[in-house]
TORVEXTOR-382577 format. One line per 2 residues: number of its first residue (from 1); their letters; for each residue y, z negated, x of N, C-alpha, C, CB. Coordinates in steps of 0.2 Angstrom, whole numbers. Each point is the difference from the previous one (the first is absolute). Glycine has a CB too. Layout:
NUM	A	Y Z X Y Z X Y Z X Y Z X | ...
! end
This chain:
1	XX	-5 0 1 6 -1 0 6 0 4 -6 -3 -6 | 9 10 4 6 -1 5 5 -6 -3 -1 12 4
3	XX	3 -13 0 6 -9 0 6 4 -1 -5 -11 10 | 7 6 -16 8 1 3 6 0 4 -3 -1 -6
5	XX	7 2 6 6 0 6 3 -8 -1 5 15 0 | -4 -16 4 3 -7 -1 8 -1 -4 -6 -1 11
7	XX	8 -2 -14 8 -2 -4 2 -1 6 0 -6 -12 | 4 8 13 7 -2 5 3 -5 -5 2 11 7
9	XX	1 -15 -3 5 -5 -2 4 2 -5 -1 -5 10 | 6 11 -7 3 3 -3 -1 2 -10 1 1 14
11	XX	-7 2 -10 -1 1 -9 -1 -4 -3 -4 8 0 | 0 -12 2 -2 -9 -4 6 -2 -2 -8 -6 8
13	XX	12 5 -7 7 -3 -1 4 4 -4 0 -5 12 | -1 12 -12 4 4 -9 0 -2 -1 0 7 -5
15	XX	6 -5 -2 1 -4 -7 -5 5 -4 14 -5 2 | -16 2 -7 0 5 -8 3 4 0 -2 -5 -6
17	XX	12 -1 6 5 2 -1 5 3 3 -3 -6 -4 | 2 7 11 3 2 5 4 8 -3 -8 -8 10
19	XX	8 9 -15 0 7 -1 7 -2 -5 -15 6 2 | 15 -13 -5 7 2 -4 7 -4 4 -7 1 -12
21	XX	12 4 8 8 -3 0 1 -7 -3 3 11 -2 | 2 -14 8 5 -6 -1 3 6 -5 3 -9 12
23	XX	-2 2 -17 4 2 -7 6 -6 2 -12 4 -10 | 18 -5 10 5 -3 -1 0 -3 -4 4 5 3
25	XX	-1 -15 -4 -2 0 -6 6 1 -5 -8 -7 3 | 6 4 -11 3 4 -6 5 -3 4 -6 1 -13
27	XX	14 0 10 7 1 2 0 -7 -4 4 13 2 | -4 -14 -9 1 -4 -3 -4 -8 0 4 11 -5
29	XX	-11 -9 7 -4 -6 5 3 -4 7 -10 7 -4 | 13 1 8 4 -3 7 3 -4 -2 -1 7 6
31	XX	5 -5 -10 10 -3 -2 -1 -7 -3 6 12 -5 | -11 -14 0 -4 -8 0 -4 -1 4 1 0 -10
33	XX	-4 3 14 1 -8 7 7 -1 5 -14 2 3 | 15 3 -4 7 -1 5 5 -6 -6 0 17 7
35	XX	-3 -17 -12 5 -4 -2 -1 -8 0 2 11 -7 | -9 -11 5 -2 -3 1 -3 -4 8 0 7 -12
37	XX	4 -5 16 0 -3 7 5 -2 2 -8 5 3 | 15 -5 -9 6 2 3 1 -9 0 4 14 -6
39	XX	-1 -17 8 4 -8 -1 5 0 -2 -4 -4 5 | 5 9 -7 10 -3 -3 -1 -1 -7 8 9 8
41	XX	-3 -15 -6 -2 -3 -9 1 4 -7 4 -9 4 | 3 13 0 3 3 -7 -1 10 -1 10 -12 2
43	XX	-18 10 1 0 10 0 -3 -2 -7 -4 8 15 | 4 0 -18 -2 4 -5 -4 5 0 8 -4 -4
45	XX	-15 3 0 -4 6 -2 6 4 -2 -11 -4 -4 | 13 9 4 2 5 -3 -6 6 -2 11 -3 5
47	XX	-17 4 -3 -5 3 -1 -6 1 -4 5 -1 8 | -3 -7 -9 -6 -3 -5 -2 4 -4 4 -10 -1
49	XX	-13 11 -2 1 4 -1 -3 -4 -8 2 11 12 | -3 -17 -11 -1 -4 -6 5 -4 -2 -12 1 1
51	XX	10 -2 -8 6 -4 -4 2 -11 2 -4 12 -13 | 7 -11 17 1 -9 2 7 -1 -1 -9 -2 10
53	XX	11 -9 -11 3 -2 -5 7 -1 8 -11 -6 -13 | 14 2 9 6 0 4 -3 -3 10 8 -5 -15
55	XX	-13 1 14 -3 -3 7 -7 5 3 5 -14 -4 | -3 19 4 -7 7 0 -7 -3 -1 7 7 10
57	XX	-6 -10 -14 -6 -2 -3 -1 4 -6 2 -11 4 | -12 11 -6 -1 5 -3 1 -6 -8 -9 10 11
59	XX	12 -5 -15 3 -3 -10 -5 2 -6 14 3 2 | -18 -10 -1 -6 -1 -4 3 2 -8 -5 -11 10
61	XX	4 16 -14 1 1 -7 -4 -6 -4 3 13 2 | 1 -19 -4 -3 -6 0 -2 1 -9 6 -7 13
63	XX	-1 13 -16 -5 0 -9 -8 3 1 13 5 -8 | -15 -5 14 -6 1 0 -7 -4 0 7 8 4
65	XX	-2 -14 -2 -6 -7 2 2 -3 -7 0 -4 16 | -9 9 -21 -1 -3 -2 -6 1 -4 11 -2 4
67	XX	-15 1 -9 -9 5 -1 3 2 -5 -12 -7 2 | 6 12 2 0 6 -5 -7 4 -2 12 2 5
69	XX	-10 1 -9 -8 6 0 -1 4 2 -2 -1 -5 | 1 4 10 0 7 1 -4 6 -6 1 -5 12
71	XX	3 11 -10 -4 5 -4 3 5 1 -4 -6 -9 | -3 9 10 -2 8 4 6 5 -3 -14 -2 0
73	XX	19 5 3 1 6 -4 -2 8 3 9 -7 -3 | -9 10 -3 -6 5 1 3 7 -3 -10 -9 -3
75	XX	13 13 6 1 7 -4 -4 7 2 12 -6 -1 | -14 5 -5 -5 8 3 3 7 0 -9 -5 -5
77	XX	15 4 3 4 6 2 1 5 6 3 -7 -5 | -4 2 12 3 -1 6 -9 -1 3 16 -6 -3
79	XX	-14 8 11 -6 0 4 6 -6 3 -10 15 2 | 3 -20 -1 8 -6 1 -5 -6 6 8 -1 -17
81	XX	-7 -2 21 -4 -4 6 3 -5 2 -3 7 4 | 4 -11 -3 2 -6 5 -1 1 5 -2 -7 -6
83	XX	6 4 11 2 5 6 2 -8 5 5 15 -6 | -6 -14 12 2 -7 5 9 0 2 -14 1 6
85	XX	17 2 -12 9 0 0 1 5 1 4 -9 4 | 1 12 -3 4 6 -2 -3 5 7 12 -6 -7
87	XX	-12 1 14 -5 4 5 -5 3 0 4 -6 4 | -10 2 -8 -5 1 -4 0 5 -5 -1 -11 1
89	XX	5 13 -4 0 3 -5 1 8 2 3 -13 -7 | 2 12 14 0 8 3 -3 2 1 5 1 3
91	XX	-7 -6 2 -10 3 4 -3 3 -7 -6 -12 9 | 5 8 -11 -4 0 -5 -1 9 -6 4 -17 1
93	XX	2 19 -4 4 5 -1 0 6 6 6 -9 -8 | -6 6 12 -1 8 7 -8 2 -1 8 -5 11
95	XX	-11 -3 -12 -7 3 2 -4 3 -4 0 -7 5 | 3 7 -12 -1 2 -8 3 9 3 4 -15 -10
97	XX	2 15 9 2 6 2 -6 5 7 15 -8 -3 | -17 2 6 -2 4 6 -6 7 -4 0 -15 10
99	XX	-3 7 -14 -8 4 -4 1 7 -4 -5 -13 -2 | 11 12 -1 0 3 -10 5 5 6 -1 -12 -17
101	XX	3 14 24 5 6 0 -2 3 4 8 -4 -2 | -12 12 5 1 3 6 2 5 -3 -6 -4 7
103	XX	11 8 -2 1 -3 6 4 -5 -1 -2 9 6 | 2 -16 1 5 -4 -3 7 1 1 -8 -5 1
105	XX	11 1 -8 9 2 -3 3 -2 6 1 -2 -13 | 4 5 13 6 -1 8 3 -8 -5 8 17 6
107	XX	-3 -23 -1 1 -6 -5 8 1 4 -14 -9 -2 | 16 10 -5 9 -1 1 0 -6 0 5 8 -6
109	XX	0 -11 14 4 -6 -3 7 -2 2 -9 -3 -1 | 14 2 -1 7 -3 -3 1 -2 8 -1 -5 -16
111	XX	7 5 18 3 -3 7 6 -1 1 -8 5 5 | 11 -12 -6 -7 -5 3 -5 -1 -5 8 -7 8
113	XX	-12 1 -6 -5 -3 -3 -3 -6 3 -1 10 -4 | -5 -12 -1 -3 -5 3 -7 6 6 3 -12 -15
115	XX	-2 5 19 -2 2 9 -10 2 -1 11 -12 10 | -11 7 -16 -9 2 -1 -1 6 -4 -4 -14 -1
117	XX	11 18 -5 -5 6 -2 -3 3 3 6 2 -5 | -2 1 13 -3 4 3 -7 -1 2 10 3 2
119	XX	-9 -7 2 -7 -5 3 -7 1 -4 9 -10 3 | -9 7 -9 -3 2 -5 -3 3 -1 5 -2 -2
121	XX	-2 10 0 -3 7 -2 0 4 6 5 -1 -11 | -2 0 16 -1 4 6 -8 -2 3 14 1 2
123	XX	-14 -8 -1 -7 -3 0 -5 3 -3 5 -10 0 | -7 11 -6 -4 4 -4 1 6 -1 -1 -7 -4
125	XX	4 11 10 1 5 2 5 8 -5 -11 -8 7 | 14 4 -11 3 5 -3 6 1 6 -5 -2 -13
127	XX	10 7 11 3 6 3 9 -7 -5 -13 19 1 | 16 -20 3 4 -4 -5 5 2 5 -7 -9 -7
129	XX	15 11 2 6 2 4 7 0 -4 -10 9 7 | 14 -11 -7 7 -6 -2 1 4 -2 4 -7 7
131	XX	2 4 -11 8 5 -5 4 -5 0 -4 8 -9 | 10 -7 11 7 -5 0 -1 -2 -6 9 5 6
133	XX	-6 -11 -6 0 -2 -6 8 -6 -1 -16 2 1 | 17 -3 2 7 -3 3 6 1 6 -8 -7 -4
135	XX	16 6 1 3 5 0 4 -6 4 -1 11 -11 | 2 -13 18 -1 -5 3 10 -1 3 -18 2 4
137	XX	22 5 -7 8 -2 0 1 -1 -7 5 8 11 | -9 -4 -16 2 -3 -10 -3 -7 -1 -3 13 -7
139	XX	-3 -14 13 -2 -5 0 -3 -4 -9 10 1 13 | -14 6 -14 -2 2 -6 -6 5 0 12 -2 -2
141	XX	-17 2 -5 -3 4 3 0 9 1 -3 -12 -3 | -1 15 6 4 6 0 -8 5 -3 12 -2 13
143	XX	-8 2 -20 -2 3 -6 -1 7 0 5 -9 -5 | 0 16 6 0 6 1 -3 -1 6 9 5 -6
145	XX	-13 -10 13 -3 2 4 -7 -2 -4 10 1 11 | -12 -6 -15 -4 -1 -3 -4 8 -5 7 -13 2
147	XX	-3 14 -7 -1 5 -1 -3 8 3 6 -9 -5 | -4 7 10 -2 7 6 -5 0 -1 7 0 9
149	XX	-8 -7 -4 -8 -2 1 -3 1 -3 0 -6 4 | 0 5 -10 -6 2 -6 -1 7 1 3 -9 -10
151	XX	1 12 7 3 8 1 -6 3 3 13 -2 2 | -11 0 3 -3 3 6 -6 -3 2 10 4 5
153	XX	-13 -12 -9 -10 2 4 -2 3 -2 -4 -6 2 | -2 5 0 -3 4 -1 -7 -3 -8 4 6 16
155	XX	-5 1 -19 -2 -2 -6 -7 -4 0 8 9 -5 | -10 -15 0 -7 -5 0 2 -3 6 -10 7 -7
157	XX	16 -10 11 0 -4 3 0 -7 -3 4 8 5 | -2 -14 0 0 -6 0 7 -3 -2 -8 0 7
159	XX	13 -3 -10 4 -3 3 2 -7 -2 4 12 2 | -1 -15 4 0 -7 -1 7 -3 -1 -11 1 7
161	XX	10 -3 -13 7 -5 -5 0 -5 0 0 5 -6 | 5 -10 10 3 -5 -2 2 -1 -8 3 0 12
163	XX	-9 -3 -14 3 -2 -8 8 -3 -1 -14 -5 -2 | 16 -2 4 5 -2 -2 2 -3 9 -4 -3 -15
165	XX	11 0 16 0 -1 6 -2 0 7 2 -2 -6 | -1 11 8 0 3 5 -1 -5 4 6 8 -3
167	XX	-10 -6 10 0 -5 3 -1 5 8 -6 -10 -11 | 11 8 14 4 -4 2 7 0 -1 -8 1 6
169	XX	9 5 -12 9 1 0 1 -4 -6 3 14 4 | -6 -13 -10 1 -6 -8 6 7 -2 -2 -20 3
171	XX	-1 25 -3 5 6 -5 -6 4 -3 11 2 8 | -9 -2 -14 -5 2 -6 4 6 -4 -5 -15 0
173	XX	-1 21 -1 3 5 -5 2 -4 -6 -8 9 2 | 13 -7 -3 2 -2 -9 -4 4 -4 13 -2 2
175	XX	-13 0 -8 -6 2 -7 1 8 2 2 -10 -13 | 4 12 10 -1 6 1 -2 5 6 7 -4 -7
177	XX	-6 1 11 -1 3 8 -8 -2 0 15 -2 8 | -19 -5 -11 -5 0 -2 -4 7 -2 4 -11 -2
179	XX	1 13 -5 -3 5 -5 -2 7 6 10 -4 -14 | -4 4 17 0 6 4 -4 3 7 9 -2 -5
181	XX	-12 -2 6 -3 -2 6 -10 2 -4 13 -11 6 | -13 6 -13 -6 2 -2 -1 5 -2 -1 -7 -2
183	XX	5 11 0 2 9 -3 -4 0 4 11 5 -4 | -7 -2 11 0 5 7 -8 -2 2 14 -1 6
185	XX	-16 -4 -8 -7 -2 5 -4 5 -6 2 -16 6 | 1 14 -12 -6 1 -6 0 9 2 3 -12 -12
187	XX	0 13 12 3 10 1 -3 1 4 11 2 -2 | -12 -8 10 -2 4 6 -9 -1 2 16 -2 6
189	XX	-18 -3 -13 -7 -1 0 -1 -6 6 -4 14 -4 | 9 -19 6 -1 -6 4 -2 -7 -3 7 7 6
191	XX	-13 -9 -2 0 -4 -4 3 -7 5 -10 7 -9 | 14 -12 5 2 -6 1 -1 -5 1 3 3 -3
193	XX	-6 -6 7 -2 -10 -1 4 -4 1 -11 0 4 | 12 -2 -7 5 -8 0 -3 -6 6 2 0 -16
195	XX	2 0 20 1 -8 1 5 -3 -1 -7 0 7 | 3 -8 -14 3 -2 -1 -1 -9 2 2 12 -9
197	XX	2 -12 12 -2 -6 7 5 -7 -5 1 11 16 | 5 -11 -19 7 -1 -1 -1 1 -8 6 5 12
199	XX	-8 -8 -16 2 3 -7 0 -5 -3 -2 10 -1 | 11 -11 -1 4 -5 -3 3 -5 7 -7 1 -13
201	XX	7 4 18 6 -4 6 4 5 -1 -5 -8 10 | 5 12 -12 8 6 -3 3 -3 -1 -2 9 -5
203	XX	-2 -8 -4 7 0 -5 -2 -6 -3 3 12 -3 | -7 -20 4 -3 -5 -2 -4 3 -6 9 -9 6
205	XX	-10 16 -6 -5 1 -9 -4 7 3 10 -3 -14 | -17 0 12 -5 3 5 0 8 -5 -9 -13 6
207	XX	10 11 -12 2 7 -6 3 7 4 5 -10 -10 | 3 7 11 4 4 3 -2 3 7 8 -6 -7
209	XX	-13 1 11 1 1 7 -10 6 -1 10 -17 7 | -13 18 -12 -2 1 -1 0 11 -3 -1 -17 1
211	XX	7 14 -1 4 7 -5 -4 10 3 16 -10 -1 | -18 8 5 0 6 5 -8 0 -1 12 -2 11
213	XX	-15 -2 -9 -6 2 -2 -4 1 -8 1 -5 10 | 4 1 -16 -4 2 -5 4 6 -1 -5 -11 -4
215	XX	12 12 5 2 7 -2 -5 8 3 12 -9 1 | -13 8 2 -5 5 3 -7 -1 -2 8 0 8
217	XX	-12 -5 -8 -7 2 -4 2 -2 -7 -8 -4 10 | 13 2 -15 1 -2 -8 2 6 -2 3 -12 -1
219	XX	4 14 5 2 6 -2 1 7 2 2 -8 -3 | -4 9 9 2 6 4 -11 5 -2 14 -9 14
221	XX	-17 1 -15 -11 3 1 1 1 6 -5 8 -11 | 5 -13 15 -1 2 6 -6 -4 6 13 4 -3
223	XX	-15 -1 4 -7 -2 5 5 -7 6 -8 16 0 | 5 -21 0 3 -4 4 -4 -7 2 10 5 -4
225	XX	-6 -8 10 -7 -4 5 7 -5 2 -12 12 6 | 10 -20 -10 5 -4 2 -4 -6 4 8 4 -11
227	XX	-5 -6 17 -3 -5 5 7 -7 -3 -6 10 13 | 3 -14 -16 1 -8 -4 -1 -5 5 -4 3 -12
229	XX	9 -7 14 0 -9 4 2 -4 -4 4 3 11 | -9 -6 -11 5 -6 -3 2 -6 3 -4 3 -8
231	XX	5 -2 16 -1 -4 5 9 -5 -1 -12 10 10 | 16 -8 -10 6 1 0 5 -1 -8 -4 6 13
233	XX	0 -3 -17 5 -1 -7 -4 -7 -1 2 14 -7 | -9 -16 7 -2 -5 0 -2 -5 3 0 5 -3
235	XX	2 -5 9 -1 -5 5 -4 0 2 5 -5 -4 | -11 8 5 -9 -2 1 0 6 6 -8 -3 -14
237	XX	14 3 19 -3 2 6 -6 1 3 8 -3 -1 | -11 -4 3 -4 -1 4 -7 1 -2 8 -6 4
239	XX	-8 7 -15 -6 3 1 -2 9 -2 -1 -13 -2 | 5 16 3 0 8 1 -1 0 -7 -4 4 13
241	XX	7 -3 -15 -1 3 -9 3 6 -1 -1 -12 -5 | -4 18 1 6 5 1 -7 3 -4 11 0 13
243	XX	-7 8 -17 -6 4 -5 5 9 1 -5 -13 -14 | 0 16 16 1 5 0 -5 5 -6 4 -3 13
245	XX	2 7 -16 -1 5 -5 -1 6 -1 5 -5 -2 | -9 12 -2 1 3 2 0 4 -8 -4 -4 14
247	XX	11 7 -18 0 4 -6 -3 6 2 10 -5 -5 | -16 7 1 -2 6 0 2 3 -7 -9 -3 9
249	XX	6 10 -7 4 4 -8 -5 0 -5 7 10 5 | -16 -11 -2 -2 0 -6 -6 -6 -1 4 12 0
251	XX	-8 -14 -3 -4 -4 -3 -4 -1 7 0 4 -13 | -3 1 13 -6 1 7 5 -1 6 -9 9 -6
253	XX	13 -5 5 4 -2 9 -1 -5 2 7 5 0 | -4 -11 -4 2 -7 -1 -9 -2 1 14 -1 -10
255	XX	-18 1 6 -6 -1 1 -4 0 5 3 3 -8 | 0 2 13 -5 3 6 5 -1 4 -7 9 -2
257	XX	12 -10 3 7 -5 5 -3 -5 1 11 3 -3 | -11 -7 -1 -3 -7 -2 -5 -2 4 2 2 -11
259	XX	-10 1 11 -5 2 0 -1 -1 10 0 9 -14 | 5 -3 15 2 3 8 3 -9 4 5 17 -5
261	XX	1 -19 2 3 -9 0 -3 -5 1 5 3 -7 | -10 -4 5 -4 -6 -3 -6 1 8 1 1 -19
263	XX	-3 8 19 -5 -2 5 5 1 10 -12 7 -12 | 19 -6 11 0 2 4 5 -9 0 -3 17 1
265	XX	3 -21 -5 1 -7 2 -5 -3 2 8 -1 -7 | -13 1 5 -7 -2 1 -2 1 7 -3 2 -11
267	XX	3 3 13 -1 0 7 7 -1 6 -11 9 -5 | 17 -11 1 5 -1 5 0 -11 1 10 16 -6
269	XX	-12 -18 1 0 -6 0 -2 -5 -7 9 4 10 | -14 3 -13 -3 -4 -4 2 -3 -6 -3 -1 8
271	XX	5 -3 -8 4 -4 -6 5 -3 2 -8 -1 -5 | 14 1 1 5 -2 4 1 -7 -1 5 11 -1
273	XX	-2 -15 3 1 -9 -2 4 0 -5 1 -5 11 | -4 0 -17 1 -1 -6 5 -5 -2 -12 4 -1
275	XX	14 -7 7 6 -7 -2 3 4 -2 0 -10 7 | 7 13 -4 7 2 0 -1 4 -6 4 0 13
277	XX	-10 3 -13 3 5 -7 -3 -1 -6 2 8 7 | -6 -13 -7 -1 -5 -7 8 -2 0 -14 -7 0
279	XX	19 1 4 4 0 -3 5 4 -2 -4 -7 3 | 8 13 2 2 8 -5 -1 1 -7 -3 5 9
281	XX	-5 -4 -11 -3 2 -5 2 -4 -3 -8 4 3 | 7 -11 -3 1 -5 -4 9 2 -3 -11 -8 8
283	XX	15 9 -3 9 -3 -2 -1 8 -4 10 -10 14 | -11 14 -14 2 9 -3 -8 -1 -5 7 12 16
285	XX	-7 -18 -17 -4 4 -5 0 -7 -7 -9 9 12 | 14 -13 -11 3 -6 -4 6 2 0 -7 -9 3
287	XX	10 9 -8 8 -1 -2 5 -5 2 -3 4 -8 | 0 -9 8 5 -5 0 1 -1 9 -4 -6 -15
289	XX	-2 6 20 1 2 4 3 5 5 -6 -5 -5 | 4 10 1 4 8 2 8 -4 1 -8 11 -9
291	XX	8 -13 1 9 -1 2 2 -5 2 3 6 -6 | -6 -11 10 3 -4 5 0 4 6 -4 -11 -5
293	XX	-3 18 9 3 2 5 6 5 -2 -11 -3 5 | 12 6 -9 5 6 -2 7 -9 2 -8 15 -15
295	XX	7 -19 11 8 -2 4 -2 -3 7 7 -2 -12 | -7 -1 15 -5 -1 8 4 8 3 -18 -9 -4
297	XX	17 14 2 0 8 3 7 -4 2 -8 13 -9 | 10 -14 1 7 1 -1 6 -3 7 -5 -1 -13
299	XX	2 -4 12 1 -7 5 2 5 9 -11 -11 -8 | 4 13 9 -1 1 5 4 7 0 -11 -7 2
301	XX	11 12 -4 3 7 2 9 -3 2 -8 10 -10 | 10 -15 4 7 -1 -3 2 -5 7 -2 1 -17
303	XX	-3 -4 19 4 -4 7 -2 6 6 -2 -18 -3 | -4 22 4 4 4 4 4 4 1 -5 -2 0
305	XX	8 5 -5 3 5 -2 10 -5 3 -13 8 -12 | 12 -15 10 5 -6 1 1 -1 9 -5 -8 -13
307	XX	-2 10 16 2 -3 5 3 7 5 -9 -12 -2 | 6 20 1 2 3 3 7 0 -2 -11 5 2
309	XX	14 -5 -7 6 -1 -1 4 -4 5 -5 2 -10 | 3 -10 9 3 -5 6 0 5 6 -6 -14 -5
311	XX	3 18 9 -2 0 5 7 8 0 -16 -7 1 | 14 11 -4 6 6 -1 6 -4 1 -6 9 -9
313	XX	10 -14 4 4 -6 2 3 -4 4 -6 2 -6 | 0 -3 9 1 -4 6 3 8 6 -13 -13 -3
315	XX	7 17 5 2 4 5 7 5 2 -11 -3 -2 | 13 3 -7 6 2 -1 5 -3 3 -4 4 -8
317	XX	4 -11 4 5 -6 5 0 -1 6 0 -6 -7 | -5 5 9 -2 -2 9 0 4 3 -6 -7 0
319	XX	3 13 -3 -4 7 4 8 0 7 -9 10 -14 | 15 -8 13 3 1 6 0 -7 5 7 9 -7
321	XX	-8 -15 6 -3 -5 7 -5 3 1 3 -10 -1 | -9 11 -3 -4 0 4 -4 7 3 1 -11 -6
323	XX	4 21 5 -1 0 2 7 3 3 -13 -3 -4 | 15 1 8 7 3 1 1 6 4 4 -10 0
325	XX	1 15 -3 0 6 5 2 -1 6 4 7 -8 | -7 -2 13 0 1 5 8 -1 2 -10 7 -2
! end
């Protein structure tokens, strides 16, 4: 029997993952780490992605600290699946679209946007392209650039849409602009995939913040997807509570899509955690609890607006002393 050549020390020590390239830390996480390491007593974290009180601590929605009975919500008109918050919903949506569309559709992403959008879809093999969303000089949404990008997009492509409270600009289309966006997308046969991480945080009203999703689906009769997170608007940060839904054109399509979602979910996490989802379901399924939640959203969104106004007023008042001209 022929002897095997001896394995050299170099070969034995080679890592299975040696071809992996270093990926820099997420910019938001890196900034948070620097903030936590800063010993300055009066530091302020302006990049905070979670709701905090005046002391920088999590705010507990005390209205929900009471015994409740759980009720599971079911909607037979949608293909729907619990997800690991908004990121898990986006990833699951990408898996679903990759499973049912061939060749892979392009994914159009607004610029600027949440940094994870591109990472999620490019990691799944999608070709991602960006389009101009914000006009820095006017400090507002560049709506004409938005319209032009949609008109130039390849038919049957996916467009990532911030349902409300655009991250990071905070600038959203008006209702009339949303209607125009929807009309162009329908005409161009584009698939809207809504990222709804802040429902209720923009206006203080969930229904108002969900306008675009409902208009596209109910009024324009468009197929669409929605990636919902309850981390921020219900204060369930650590529970990773989210939901992915697809509105399909026919009952058969919805049934088939549901089966694919269930298979993908099974292969990814089998069964997602129940605790946080049961809390969210109980709140949405009970009118009294839901009204309490609505009131808390008004409190949180109102305080966010007042803090922004106070920051603006302070910068205007003390700006010259803080940033003297050369």
